[in-house]
N, C-alpha and C positions, 0 to 999 in steps of 0.2 A: 579713336580717342575723342574724349569729350573737351572741347574747348573751355578754357578756364575763363569765367567771366565773373563780375561782382555778383551776379545773380546765381550762377551755378557752383560756385566755389562752396558755400554752405552746404548745399545739398550732396555734393562730392564728399565733403568731410563727414556727414552723417552716414552715407552708404559705406565709406571705409570703416567708421567707427562701429557701426552695426555688424559688418562682417566680421571684424576682429573680435566683438563680443560672442558671436555665435560660434566662432572656432574655439574660443577660450572655454564656452559653456559645454559644448560637446566633447571636448578632450577630457574634461574633468568629471563627466557622468560615467557611472560604472556601468559595465555591461552585465548583465544577468546571466548567470549560468543556469541551466535546466535543473529545477527542484522537483522530483518526484514527490507527491503526496497522496494521502488518502488511499493507501493500499487496501484492497478488498479481495476476499476469496468467496466467490459465487455472490458477488454484490454485498457481502456482509464484512463488518469489521472484526477481525479475531474471532471467527465463529467456531463454535462448539458442535461436534457431531455432523460434519460435513460427510454426506452419504453418497457423492459420486466419485467414480473412480478417475476422472479427468476434469477437476475443477478449473472454473474460469479465474484467471488472476488478472486484476486490473489496478490502475493507477491513474492518477490526474498529474498535471504539471502546474506547479504554483505560478500563478499570473504575476508578472512584474508589477510592482506597487511603488507608488510615490514618484516624485518628480526627479529623484536622485537616480532612477534605475530605469534603462531603456532595454528593449528587447529588440534587438535586430533580427532579421530572419535567420542568420546563423546561430542564433541561441536556442531555436526550437529543436525538439527532440529529433535526431537523425538516425539514432540507433539505440538498441536497448539489449540487455542481457539479463535473463531471469534464472536464478539458481534456487533450488528447493532441497533443504536438508533436513533429516530427520534429528529432533532435538536429542533424543536418546541415542547415544552412539556416534552422532555427527555423520552419519552415511549421506552422501550425495545422492539424492534421488533423481535429479533432474539438472542439466546444464543446457540452456538453450543455445549457448554460444552467442556470439555477437550477431544480432539481426539488424541489417539495415532497414530502416522504416519508421514511421511515426505511429504505428499501432500502440495503444494503451490499454489493450485487452488480449491476453493470450490464453490458449487452452493447454493445461498441463498434458505433457506427452513424454512423462518419464516412467520409472519403475512403479510397480503396483504398490499403493500404499498398505499399511498394516492397520487393521481395526484398532480403535481406542488408542491412537497415538498422536503426539505433538510434533507438528511440522513448521519449519521456519522457511520463509522464502523472502529473497532479495531481488529487487530490479534496480539495475545500474543503467542509467541513461547517458548519452553523450549528444553534444550539439556539433554543428558544423565546425565551429572553431576548436573543438577538442576539450571543451570544458564538460565536466562530468557531475553527475549527482547520484545518490542512491537512497533507498528507503527499504526498511525490513518490516515484515508482518509474521504473524503466526496464525496457523488454524489446527483444529483438532478433529481428527476422523471419527466418525461414529462407528456403528457396527455394519460392516460392509457385505458381509455374506449371511445367507440365511442361517448358516450353521454356527454364527457368533451368537445368535439368539438361543442360548441354551438353558435359561432360567425356567423355572416353573411358573405358570400364570398363578397370581394371587387374587384373592377376592375376599371380601368380607360382607357379612350379612347387614351391617349398619353403615357400611361404606367408609368405615374409618379403620385404618390398619396401623398398628404399632409393633415395632420390632426392637427391643432393647438389644444392643450389642456393645462390646468392648473392643478397643482397638489395642493390638499389641504390638509394641515397637513404635518407632518413629513413623509418622504418617507423612508420605511424600505427596500423595494425590488421591483424591476420591471422586468417582464419577458414578452418577446414577443414570441409567438408561431407562426411559419411561415411554410408553407407547399411547398415553392417555389424551393426547391432544390437548392440552389445556386443562384437562379435568382432574388435575393433581396438584398437590402442594407438598412440599418437602419441608421438614422442620428438624433441626439439628440441636439438641440440648435446649429445646424450647424456643428457638429463634428460626424465623422463616429463612430458608435458603434461597438465595436469588441467582 
């Protein structure tokens, strides 16, 4: 115990006041839950034409920001669960189950994908305190088998090809598969397709 004297009394009061301020400050600061962000398939955001059978799915955790948020060790990712679903039909293609760990990249290990199809995937993460967060992304598969490439080769003497066509009925989606490695441009109704 510190003996109270006229010279130690102000110091003791200052230490007590600082300790109380620290307790009040830390009790009013929010604890950040894990927030997965930036989901990627094969290192790309919402890619079209994914041509690997077991793509890598990855995410990042949002960093704690600002003085009102603190990130104790218990708020780091301690487990994750990845689910992949076919957008058309809602078939679950893969459910990793809850996996204990801090990995933020996994290799798909589910059912075989169908060529030219859209898939949605979600990663849900949890921290040591039980707080959870999730993020969802999509990817579109390309033509996965050689037999999918059934179109005829096209060519032109002047390098320019035009093919007028009419769409019958409502159009849900249109996809053009090309093997020209950047040596092509698509136009639709006179406007460049990006």
